[in-house]
Residue, then its C-alpha position, 0 to 999 in steps of 0.5 A: x612099889x615099897x612103903x618107903x617109896x610111897x611114903x617119899x611120894x606122899x611127903x612130896x605130894x603133901x608139900x606140893x598141896x602145901x605150896x598150892x594152898x599157900x599160893x591160892x590164899x596169896x592169890x586170893x588176898x592179891x585179888x582183893x587188894x587189886x580190887x580195892x586199888x582199882x576202885x581208887x585207880x585211874x579208869x584209863x588203865x581198865x584194859x591193863x588191869x583186866x588183862x592182869x586179872x585174867x592172868x591171875x584167874x587163869x593161874x588160879x584155875x591151874x592151881x586148882x587143877x593141880x591141887x585136885x590131881x594132888x588130892x587124888x594121888x594122896x587118895x590113891x596112896x591111902x588106898x594102895x592104888x598109887x602109881x597105877x595108870x587110870x587108863x591102862x592100869x599098868x604101873x606108871x614108871x617111877x621116873x615119871x612120878x618122880x618128875x610128876x608125883x600126881x601123874x594119872x597116866x603112863x606116858x603112852x596113855x598121856x600121849x593118847x589123852x593129849x591127842x584126844x584133847x587136841x582133836x576134840x578142841x579142833x572139832x569144838x573149833x570147827x563147830x563154832x566157826x560153822x555157825x552162821x552170822x546173824x543177818x543184820 
């Protein structure tokens, strides 16, 4: 990959990082404002507010994970490792990086990673349901 392409991806990644940091700041401010509003609001809406707060926290978690991936991609650009699959060490196609500039894996390896996550999740679910209920 040429230096010009690295520069283009670096600019995109820095833009994504700036947007995420701005969104995280807005989310944090929104959470603080919501907490103040909740103190003044009627307690009959607790369930709705709780659900809303959980959605905001989940979005924040996803944003933090994306920010982590963006930071890692920027680090790889700096070290000359950008665009290399973390699993098979082959080049990640530019078309994939155009879509997901912070991709860690090529499409083949990403499919394998997703299948492993699903399998692990199913195993965890099976283990959780196998726990006997306490005697009452």
